[in-house]
C-alpha positions, 0 to 999 in steps of 0.5 A, spaced: 543 251 051 541 245 054 534 242 051 531 239 058 526 240 061 521 243 056 514 242 053 514 241 046 508 244 042 507 242 035 507 247 029 506 247 022 509 251 016 504 256 014 506 263 016 502 269 015 506 276 017 500 280 019 499 276 026 503 275 031 501 268 034 498 265 028 491 264 029 491 268 036 486 274 038 488 280 042 488 280 049 483 283 053 485 289 057 485 286 063 489 280 061 497 280 061 498 287 064 505 283 066 507 282 059 514 286 058 517 288 051 525 287 051 528 290 045 535 289 043 538 295 039 546 296 036 544 302 032 543 298 026 539 292 028 533 291 033 531 284 036 525 283 040 523 278 045 517 278 050 518 277 058 514 277 064 514 281 070 514 276 076 517 281 081 517 288 082 524 288 080 525 282 076 523 279 069 523 272 067 524 271 059 528 266 055 536 266 055 537 267 048 533 273 048 539 277 051 544 280 046 550 284 047 547 290 045 543 295 049 537 292 052 531 296 053 525 293 057 518 296 056 513 295 061 505 297 060 505 295 053 498 292 054 493 295 054 494 300 049 492 305 053 497 304 059 502 308 061 509 305 058 515 305 062 522 304 059 528 301 063 535 300 060 537 293 063 544 295 066 545 289 071 548 282 068 543 277 066 542 271 071 541 265 066 540 258 069 546 253 069 546 246 071 551 242 074 554 240 068 555 247 066 550 248 061 546 254 060 538 253 059 534 257 055 531 261 061 533 267 064 532 273 069 533 280 068 533 285 074 530 292 073 534 298 075 528 300 079 522 297 082 515 297 078 510 300 082 503 300 078 503 293 075 502 287 079 507 281 077 504 275 075 503 269 080 508 263 080 505 256 079 504 252 085 508 246 082 504 240 086 499 241 081 503 240 074 501 241 067 498 235 064 498 233 057 491 235 054 491 241 059 489 248 055 494 253 056 495 260 054 501 263 050 502 271 048 506 275 044 507 281 039 512 278 034 516 282 030 513 283 023 515 290 022 521 295 023 518 297 030 513 294 035 506 295 033 504 295 041 498 289 040 499 283 044 495 277 042 494 271 045 492 264 044 489 258 047 493 251 046 493 244 048 499 241 051 503 237 046 497 236 041 495 243 038 499 246 032 500 253 033 505 258 030 510 263 033 514 269 030 521 271 033 518 276 037 514 271 041 520 268 044 521 269 052 513 270 052 509 267 058 505 261 058 500 261 063 495 256 066 489 259 071 493 266 071 499 263 073 506 263 069 508 255 068 512 256 062 517 261 057 516 261 050 523 258 047 525 258 040 531 255 036 533 262 033 530 267 028 532 263 022 528 257 024 522 261 026 515 258 024 518 252 021 520 248 028 517 245 034 515 250 039 519 249 045 516 251 052 521 252 058 517 248 064 518 254 070 516 248 075 523 245 074 526 252 075 522 254 081 528 253 087 533 257 082 528 263 081 526 263 088 533 263 090 535 269 085 529 274 087 529 271 094 521 270 094 518 265 099 515 259 096 508 260 094 503 257 099 
């Protein structure tokens, strides 16, 4: 995948497998309702990523989360009392490809049927871009056992400065600022999870592509 445009977040190397985003806290029951769990299963191995519902029929996530095996989207994973809805992704993924034919680590997945009971997260107003020192929120579940624990946690971080840790299951999760999604968590792969700098795909760089793909009118 192309390495640009991304936001870099430093990380340290100590890991605790008892949490998802290390040092995070459980999300409030009214937060992150748009979070989606993406599970890939080939019969013997399960992969886990996060995603964000940005439209009743579209999920925004990281491109490396797409696997050739069956991918299931679970909506309503938060809060625990929510009614969950599962849909198998049957449409081909839409991955951003630049003018040099390089794929970027950002992807849109179309659902088979619209989601009616969950409000999608709002897309950003990109005339107000993130600045160094801005505090953003990252959320994810992480893969710490053979099955998801259905507990979404969240952490505030400062762009470019605060150290944080992520596990493989946090890939694809949304980065929010003032209740809008400004980024997608990108990683270098499971083999290097929690050991390399976290990279965040900058949603504002892809807004034309997103709006064209899902046929949204620009945000006011």
